[in-house]
ROPA-408150 format. One record per residue: residue number from 1; residue in one letter; x, y, z of N, C-alpha, C in turn. Coordinates in steps of 0.2 Angstrom, whole numbers, plus 5000, padded with zeros to 4 digits. Atoms other than C-alpha are relative to their C-alpha. Layout:
// residues N
GUBA   nr  rest   nc1   nc2   nc3  cac1  cac2  cac3   cc1   cc2   cc3
GUBA  NUM     a     X     Y     Z     X     Y     Z     X     Y     Z
...
END
This chain:
// residues 245
GUBA   nr  rest   nc1   nc2   nc3  cac1  cac2  cac3   cc1   cc2   cc3
GUBA    1     m  5007  5001  4997  3967  5142  5609  4995  5004  4995
GUBA    2     t  5005  4997  5005  3952  5145  5598  4996  5005  5003
GUBA    3     t  5004  4995  4998  3940  5159  5599  4994  4997  5004
GUBA    4     g  5005  5003  4997  3926  5147  5604  5002  4998  5007
GUBA    5     l  4998  5002  4994  3936  5140  5618  5001  5006  5005
GUBA    6     q  5000  4994  4996  3940  5157  5624  4994  5003  5003
GUBA    7     v  5007  4998  4998  3922  5162  5625  4997  4995  5005
GUBA    8     l  5002  5005  4995  3918  5145  5634  5003  5002  5007
GUBA    9     l  4997  4999  4994  3931  5149  5647  4998  5006  5003
GUBA   10     a  5003  4993  4997  3924  5167  5649  4993  4998  5003
GUBA   11     v  5006  5002  4998  3907  5160  5651  5000  4996  5007
GUBA   12     l  4999  5004  4994  3912  5147  5664  5003  5004  5006
GUBA   13     g  4998  4996  4995  3922  5160  5673  4995  5004  5003
GUBA   14     m  5006  4996  4997  3907  5171  5675  4995  4996  5004
GUBA   15     a  5004  5005  4997  3897  5156  5680  5002  4999  5007
GUBA   16     v  4997  5001  4994  3909  5152  5694  4999  5006  5005
GUBA   17     l  5001  4994  4996  3909  5170  5700  4993  5001  5002
GUBA   18     s  5007  4999  4998  3890  5171  5700  4997  4996  5005
GUBA   19     m  5003  5005  4996  3887  5156  5710  5000  5002  5008
GUBA   20     p  5000  4997  4993  3893  5164  5727  4995  5005  5001
GUBA   21     v  5005  4994  5000  3882  5179  5723  4993  4997  5001
GUBA   22     y  5007  5004  4999  3867  5167  5721  4999  4997  5006
GUBA   23     a  5001  5003  4994  3871  5158  5736  4999  5005  5006
GUBA   24     l  5001  4995  4994  3871  5174  5747  4994  5003  4999
GUBA   25     w  5006  4996  5001  3856  5183  5739  4995  4997  4996
GUBA   26     g  5005  5003  5004  3847  5171  5728  4997  4994  5002
GUBA   27     a  5002  5007  4998  3846  5154  5736  4995  5000  5006
GUBA   28     n  5005  5001  4994  3835  5159  5751  4994  5004  4999
GUBA   29     r  5007  4996  5002  3820  5167  5742  4994  4995  5001
GUBA   30     g  5006  5004  4999  3809  5152  5746  4999  4995  4994
GUBA   31     s  5002  5004  5005  3801  5140  5734  5000  5004  4993
GUBA   32     d  5000  4997  5007  3803  5143  5715  4993  5000  4997
GUBA   33     p  5007  5000  5002  3786  5149  5709  4999  4998  4993
GUBA   34     l  5001  5002  5007  3790  5144  5691  5003  4993  4999
GUBA   35     a  4998  5007  5001  3796  5127  5695  4995  4995  4997
GUBA   36     s  5005  5004  5003  3788  5113  5685  5000  4993  5004
GUBA   37     d  5000  5006  4997  3781  5098  5693  5002  4994  4996
GUBA   38     a  4998  5005  5004  3786  5088  5678  5007  4998  4999
GUBA   39     q  4992  5001  5001  3805  5090  5680  5002  4994  5004
GUBA   40     g  4997  5006  4996  3815  5075  5685  5006  5002  5004
GUBA   41     t  4994  4998  4997  3831  5074  5694  5005  5002  4996
GUBA   42     f  4994  4997  5004  3847  5083  5688  5006  4997  5003
GUBA   43     v  4994  5003  4997  3863  5074  5690  5005  5005  5004
GUBA   44     l  4995  4995  4997  3873  5090  5695  4997  5003  5006
GUBA   45     g  5002  4997  4994  3861  5094  5709  4995  5005  5000
GUBA   46     h  5005  4995  4999  3847  5105  5715  5003  5007  5000
GUBA   47     f  4997  4993  5000  3859  5120  5718  5001  5003  4993
GUBA   48     v  4998  4997  5007  3866  5121  5700  4993  5001  4996
GUBA   49     r  5006  4999  5004  3848  5119  5693  4997  5007  5002
GUBA   50     s  5003  4994  4998  3841  5133  5704  5004  5006  4998
GUBA   51     w  4996  4995  5002  3856  5144  5701  4999  5002  4992
GUBA   52     f  5001  4999  5007  3854  5142  5682  4993  5004  4999
GUBA   53     y  5007  4997  5000  3835  5147  5684  5001  5007  5002
GUBA   54     w  4999  4993  4998  3841  5162  5693  5004  5004  4995
GUBA   55     v  4997  4996  5005  3853  5167  5679  4996  5002  4994
GUBA   56     v  5004  4998  5005  3840  5166  5666  4994  5004  5001
GUBA   57     g  5006  4996  4998  3827  5175  5676  4999  5007  4996
GUBA   58     p  5001  4994  5004  3831  5192  5667  4997  4999  4993
GUBA   59     v  5002  5001  5007  3828  5184  5650  4993  4998  5000
GUBA   60     v  5007  5001  5000  3812  5177  5656  4995  5006  5001
GUBA   61     r  5004  4994  4999  3806  5194  5662  5000  5004  4994
GUBA   62     f  5000  4996  5006  3811  5202  5646  4996  4997  4995
GUBA   63     s  5004  5003  5005  3802  5189  5636  4993  5001  5001
GUBA   64     v  5007  4998  4998  3786  5192  5646  4998  5007  4997
GUBA   65     t  5001  4993  5002  3788  5211  5643  4999  5001  4992
GUBA   66     a  5000  4999  5008  3792  5209  5624  4995  4995  4997
GUBA   67     g  5005  5004  5003  3778  5196  5621  5003  4994  4997
GUBA   68     l  4997  5006  5003  3790  5182  5617  4997  4994  5003
GUBA   69     g  5003  5006  4997  3779  5167  5621  5004  4994  5000
GUBA   70     p  4996  5006  5000  3784  5149  5624  5001  4997  4994
GUBA   71     t  4999  5003  5007  3781  5144  5606  5006  5002  4997
GUBA   72     f  4994  4997  5003  3795  5156  5601  5006  4996  5002
GUBA   73     y  4994  5004  4997  3807  5146  5612  5000  4993  4998
GUBA   74     n  5000  5007  5002  3800  5129  5607  5003  5000  4993
GUBA   75     l  4998  5000  5007  3803  5133  5588  5008  5002  5000
GUBA   76     l  4993  4998  4999  3820  5141  5593  5004  4994  5002
GUBA   77     g  4997  5006  4998  3825  5125  5601  5001  4995  4995
GUBA   78     v  5000  5004  5006  3820  5115  5586  5005  5002  4995
GUBA   79     a  4995  4998  5005  3830  5126  5575  5007  4999  5002
GUBA   80     l  4994  5000  4997  3845  5126  5586  5002  4992  5000
GUBA   81     g  4999  5007  5000  3844  5107  5587  5002  4997  4993
GUBA   82     i  4999  5002  5007  3843  5104  5568  5006  5004  4998
GUBA   83     g  4994  4996  5002  3856  5118  5566  5007  4996  5003
GUBA   84     a  4994  5004  4998  3868  5108  5577  5001  4994  4996
GUBA   85     g  4999  5005  5004  3865  5093  5567  5003  5001  4993
GUBA   86     v  4997  4998  5006  3869  5102  5551  5008  5002  5001
GUBA   87     a  4993  4998  4999  3885  5109  5559  5004  4994  5001
GUBA   88     f  4997  5006  4999  3890  5092  5565  5002  4996  4994
GUBA   89     a  5000  5004  5006  3887  5084  5548  5005  5003  4996
GUBA   90     l  4995  4997  5004  3898  5097  5540  5007  5001  5003
GUBA   91     g  4994  5001  4996  3912  5094  5553  5002  5006  5004
GUBA   92     h  4999  4994  4995  3910  5111  5563  4997  4998  5007
GUBA   93     v  5002  5002  4994  3909  5102  5579  4999  5005  5006
GUBA   94     e  5001  4995  4994  3912  5117  5590  4994  5004  4999
GUBA   95     l  5006  4997  5001  3898  5126  5582  4994  4996  5002
GUBA   96     g  5005  5005  4998  3887  5111  5584  4999  5000  5008
GUBA   97     g  5000  5000  4992  3892  5111  5603  4996  5006  5002
GUBA   98     w  5004  4994  4998  3886  5129  5605  4993  5000  4998
GUBA   99     s  5007  5000  5002  3870  5126  5596  4996  4995  5004
GUBA  100     v  5003  5005  4995  3866  5111  5607  4999  5003  5007
GUBA  101     l  5001  4997  4993  3869  5121  5623  4995  5006  5000
GUBA  102     l  5005  4995  5000  3859  5136  5617  4993  4997  4999
GUBA  103     g  5007  5003  5000  3845  5124  5612  4998  4998  5007
GUBA  104     g  5002  5002  4993  3845  5118  5630  4998  5006  5004
GUBA  105     v  5002  4994  4997  3844  5136  5636  4993  5002  4998
GUBA  106     a  5006  4999  5003  3829  5138  5624  4995  4995  5003
GUBA  107     d  5005  5005  4997  3821  5122  5631  4998  5002  5007
GUBA  108     v  5002  4998  4993  3822  5129  5649  4996  5006  5000
GUBA  109     l  5004  4994  5000  3815  5146  5644  4993  4999  4998
GUBA  110     d  5007  5000  5003  3800  5140  5635  4995  4998  5006
GUBA  111     g  5004  5001  4994  3793  5132  5651  4999  5005  5005
GUBA  112     r  5000  4995  4995  3797  5146  5663  4996  5006  4997
GUBA  113     v  5004  4995  5003  3790  5159  5651  4993  4998  5000
GUBA  114     a  5007  5002  5000  3774  5149  5649  4997  5001  5007
GUBA  115     r  5003  4999  4993  3772  5149  5668  5000  5007  5002
GUBA  116     s  5001  4993  4998  3776  5167  5670  4994  5003  4996
GUBA  117     m  5006  4997  5003  3763  5171  5657  4993  4997  5002
GUBA  118     a  5006  5004  4998  3751  5159  5665  4996  4997  4994
GUBA  119     v  5003  5004  5006  3748  5150  5648  5002  4993  5000
GUBA  120     a  4998  5008  5000  3755  5133  5653  4994  4996  5000
GUBA  121     d  5006  5005  5000  3743  5120  5648  5002  4993  4997
GUBA  122     r  4999  5007  5003  3742  5102  5641  5003  5001  4993
GUBA  123     r  4998  4999  5007  3744  5108  5623  5008  5002  5000
GUBA  124     g  4993  4998  4999  3760  5117  5628  5005  4995  5002
GUBA  125     a  4996  5006  4998  3767  5102  5637  5001  4995  4994
GUBA  126     f  5000  5005  5006  3763  5091  5622  5005  5003  4995
GUBA  127     l  4996  4997  5005  3772  5103  5610  5007  5000  5002
GUBA  128     d  4993  5000  4998  3787  5105  5621  5003  4994  5000
GUBA  129     s  4997  5007  5000  3790  5087  5623  5001  4997  4993
GUBA  130     t  4999  5002  5007  3787  5083  5605  5005  5003  4996
GUBA  131     l  4995  4996  5004  3797  5097  5598  5007  4999  5002
GUBA  132     d  4993  5002  4998  3812  5092  5609  5002  4994  4997
GUBA  133     r  4998  5006  5003  3812  5075  5601  5002  5002  4993
GUBA  134     f  4998  4997  5006  3813  5084  5584  5007  5002  5000
GUBA  135     a  4993  4997  4999  3828  5094  5590  5005  4995  5001
GUBA  136     e  4995  5005  4998  3837  5079  5597  5001  4995  4994
GUBA  137     v  4999  5004  5006  3834  5068  5581  5004  5004  4995
GUBA  138     g  4996  4996  5004  3841  5082  5571  5007  5000  5002
GUBA  139     t  4993  5000  4997  3857  5083  5582  5003  4993  4999
GUBA  140     f  4997  5007  5001  3860  5064  5582  5001  4998  4993
GUBA  141     v  4999  5002  5007  3857  5062  5563  5007  5004  4998
GUBA  142     g  4993  4997  5002  3871  5075  5561  5006  4997  5002
GUBA  143     l  4995  5004  4998  3882  5066  5572  5001  4994  4997
GUBA  144     a  4999  5006  5004  3879  5050  5563  5003  5001  4993
GUBA  145     v  4997  4998  5006  3883  5059  5547  5008  5001  5001
GUBA  146     l  4993  4999  4998  3899  5065  5555  5005  4994  5000
GUBA  147     f  4996  5006  4999  3905  5048  5560  4998  4994  4996
GUBA  148     r  5003  5006  5005  3898  5038  5545  5006  4996  4998
GUBA  149     t  4995  5005  5002  3915  5031  5541  5003  4996  5005
GUBA  150     s  4998  5004  4994  3917  5023  5558  4994  4996  5002
GUBA  151     a  5006  5004  4998  3906  5008  5561  4998  5001  5008
GUBA  152     l  5001  4999  4993  3909  5010  5580  4996  5006  5002
GUBA  153     s  5002  4993  4998  3906  5029  5581  4993  5000  4997
GUBA  154     l  5006  5000  5002  3891  5027  5570  4995  4996  5004
GUBA  155     t  5005  5004  4996  3883  5014  5580  4999  5003  5007
GUBA  156     l  5001  4996  4994  3886  5024  5596  4995  5006  4999
GUBA  157     a  5005  4995  5001  3877  5039  5588  4993  4998  4999
GUBA  158     a  5007  5002  5001  3862  5029  5582  4997  4997  5007
GUBA  159     t  5002  5003  4994  3861  5020  5599  4998  5006  5005
GUBA  160     a  5001  4994  4996  3862  5037  5608  4993  5003  4998
GUBA  161     m  5006  4998  5002  3848  5043  5598  4994  4996  5001
GUBA  162     g  5005  5004  4998  3837  5028  5600  4999  5000  5008
GUBA  163     g  5000  5000  4992  3841  5028  5619  4996  5006  5002
GUBA  164     a  5003  4994  4998  3836  5046  5620  4992  5000  4999
GUBA  165     l  5007  5000  5001  3819  5043  5612  4997  4995  5004
GUBA  166     l  5003  5005  4995  3816  5027  5623  4999  5003  5007
GUBA  167     v  5001  4997  4993  3819  5037  5639  4994  5004  5000
GUBA  168     s  5006  4996  5000  3805  5049  5634  4994  4996  4999
GUBA  169     y  5006  5005  5001  3794  5035  5627  4998  4996  5006
GUBA  170     t  5002  5004  4994  3795  5025  5643  4996  5004  5005
GUBA  171     r  5003  4996  4996  3790  5039  5653  4993  5002  4998
GUBA  172     a  5006  4998  5002  3776  5045  5642  4995  4994  5000
GUBA  173     r  5004  5006  4999  3769  5027  5641  4998  4998  5007
GUBA  174     g  5001  5001  4993  3770  5025  5659  4994  5005  5003
GUBA  175     e  5005  4995  4998  3760  5041  5662  4994  4999  4997
GUBA  176     s  5007  5001  5003  3747  5036  5650  4996  4994  5003
GUBA  177     q  5003  5005  4996  3744  5021  5661  4999  5002  5008
GUBA  178     g  5001  4997  4993  3744  5032  5677  5006  4999  5004
GUBA  179     v  4994  5001  4996  3762  5029  5683  5005  5005  4998
GUBA  180     v  4995  4995  5001  3774  5043  5684  5007  4998  5002
GUBA  181     c  4994  5002  4998  3792  5039  5683  5005  5005  4997
GUBA  182     k  4996  4995  5002  3805  5053  5682  5007  4997  5001
GUBA  183     l  4993  5002  4997  3820  5042  5688  5004  4999  4994
GUBA  184     g  4995  5002  5005  3836  5039  5678  5005  5006  5000
GUBA  185     v  4994  4995  5000  3853  5048  5676  5001  5003  4993
GUBA  186     m  4998  4997  5007  3853  5052  5657  4994  5003  4997
GUBA  187     q  5006  4996  5002  3838  5064  5655  5003  5005  4995
GUBA  188     r  4998  4995  5006  3838  5078  5642  5005  5005  5002
GUBA  189     a  4995  4995  4997  3848  5090  5653  5007  4997  4999
GUBA  190     e  4994  5003  5000  3862  5078  5655  5003  4998  4992
GUBA  191     r  4998  5001  5007  3862  5073  5636  5002  5006  4997
GUBA  192     l  4998  4994  5003  3863  5091  5631  5007  5002  5002
GUBA  193     l  4993  4998  4998  3878  5095  5642  5005  4995  4997
GUBA  194     l  4994  5005  5002  3888  5079  5637  5001  5002  4992
GUBA  195     v  4999  4999  5007  3885  5082  5618  5002  5007  4999
GUBA  196     g  4998  4993  5001  3886  5101  5619  5008  5001  5002
GUBA  197     f  4993  4999  4998  3902  5102  5629  5005  4995  4996
GUBA  198     g  4996  5004  5004  3909  5087  5619  5002  5003  4994
GUBA  199     g  4999  4997  5006  3907  5096  5603  5005  5006  5001
GUBA  200     l  4996  4994  4998  3915  5112  5611  5007  4998  5001
GUBA  201     l  4993  5002  4998  3930  5103  5618  5004  4995  4996
GUBA  202     d  4997  5005  5004  3933  5090  5605  5006  5002  4996
GUBA  203     p  4994  4998  5004  3944  5100  5593  5006  5001  5004
GUBA  204     m  4994  5000  4996  3956  5104  5607  5003  4994  5002
GUBA  205     v  4997  5007  4997  3957  5086  5614  5002  4996  4994
GUBA  206     s  4997  5004  5006  3958  5079  5596  5006  5003  4997
GUBA  207     g  4994  4997  5003  3971  5091  5591  5006  4998  5005
GUBA  208     q  4994  5001  4995  3982  5087  5607  5001  4992  5000
GUBA  209     w  4999  5007  4999  3979  5068  5608  4997  4996  4995
GUBA  210     g  5003  5004  5005  3970  5063  5593  5005  4999  4994
GUBA  211     a  4996  5001  5006  3976  5059  5575  4998  5005  4995
GUBA  212     g  5001  4995  5004  3971  5075  5568  4992  5001  4998
GUBA  213     g  5007  4999  5002  3952  5071  5565  4996  5002  5006
GUBA  214     v  5005  4999  4995  3937  5073  5576  4998  4994  5004
GUBA  215     g  5003  5006  4997  3930  5062  5589  5003  4997  5006
GUBA  216     t  4996  5003  4995  3943  5059  5602  4996  5001  5007
GUBA  217     l  5004  4999  4994  3932  5066  5616  4992  4999  4998
GUBA  218     l  5007  5000  5001  3915  5067  5607  4997  4992  4999
GUBA  219     v  5002  5007  5001  3914  5048  5603  4999  4997  5007
GUBA  220     p  5001  5003  4993  3917  5042  5621  4994  5003  5003
GUBA  221     l  5006  4997  4997  3904  5055  5627  4994  4997  4997
GUBA  222     l  5006  5003  5003  3892  5048  5614  4999  4993  5003
GUBA  223     g  5000  5006  4997  3896  5031  5621  4996  5000  5007
GUBA  224     l  5003  4999  4994  3891  5037  5638  4993  5002  5000
GUBA  225     v  5007  4999  5001  3875  5044  5632  4996  4994  4998
GUBA  226     a  5003  5006  5002  3871  5028  5623  4999  4995  5006
GUBA  227     v  5001  5005  4994  3874  5017  5638  4995  5003  5005
GUBA  228     g  5004  4997  4995  3866  5029  5650  4992  5001  4998
GUBA  229     t  5007  4999  5003  3850  5032  5639  4997  4993  5000
GUBA  230     v  5003  5007  5000  3847  5013  5636  4999  4997  5007
GUBA  231     g  5000  5003  4993  3851  5009  5654  4994  5003  5003
GUBA  232     t  5006  4997  4997  3838  5022  5660  4994  4998  4997
GUBA  233     a  5006  5003  5003  3825  5016  5647  4999  4993  5003
GUBA  234     i  5002  5007  4997  3827  4998  5653  4998  5001  5007
GUBA  235     f  5002  4999  4993  3826  5004  5671  4993  5002  5001
GUBA  236     r  5007  4997  5000  3810  5014  5668  4995  4994  4998
GUBA  237     t  5004  5005  5002  3803  4999  5659  4998  4995  5005
GUBA  238     v  5000  5005  4995  3806  4987  5673  4996  5003  5006
GUBA  239     w  5004  4997  4995  3800  5000  5686  4993  5001  4999
GUBA  240     i  5007  4998  5001  3784  5005  5678  4996  4993  4999
GUBA  241     a  5003  5006  5000  3780  4987  5674  4998  4997  5007
GUBA  242     r  5001  5003  4993  3782  4982  5692  4994  5004  5004
GUBA  243     a  5005  4996  4997  3771  4997  5697  4993  4999  4997
GUBA  244     l  5007  5001  5003  3757  4992  5685  4998  4993  5002
GUBA  245     r  5002  5007  4998  3757  4974  5692  4995  5000  5005
END
């Protein structure tokens, strides 16, 4: 068992143990004052999302005290996304997976810190959304380089990147026409989880059931991201077009 997998199991163990604590003492505190009106649905449910916000609460409070504003976490997310791409391109898929997941944490923190500091505005929302796309492109380009010798895997990585951009684009264009559509099952949180955990667990799965290379787990998950994002983008296109009729 690799060190990275041991760390992952430890983190998951602490997460499972903390959920009952949250259910007993944290879940009944009323509405979340830092919740964003812009967030969409989350496939793992409201409880997991609320629990995660509760877990990162101390980091948010520390950031406010230390003066670490939302821009810090915006730029950190971009750096981690591009760093994940570099790690994937060099074949360090486990490191790439960690970078993707930590980039997702930074993505959550920027908005909550902004609302805690009462500095959330349209400029911050624009930067947050735009810089997220830079991070995702960096990650998927790295995955494309990793799987460049396989036409199928390369196609899935490219389609996943295009689909991820289309999911955001359809929502943005709809909102520019006065229609808000947050529907779909493959939004940013789901993409981060699939690619992040795929990178973390792929070495173990490839070592046991693969032919010694990488991709036994990561490639099918990229396929799931590709199908899910393109499907969500098509659904949003149809839904918004009907709403505008």
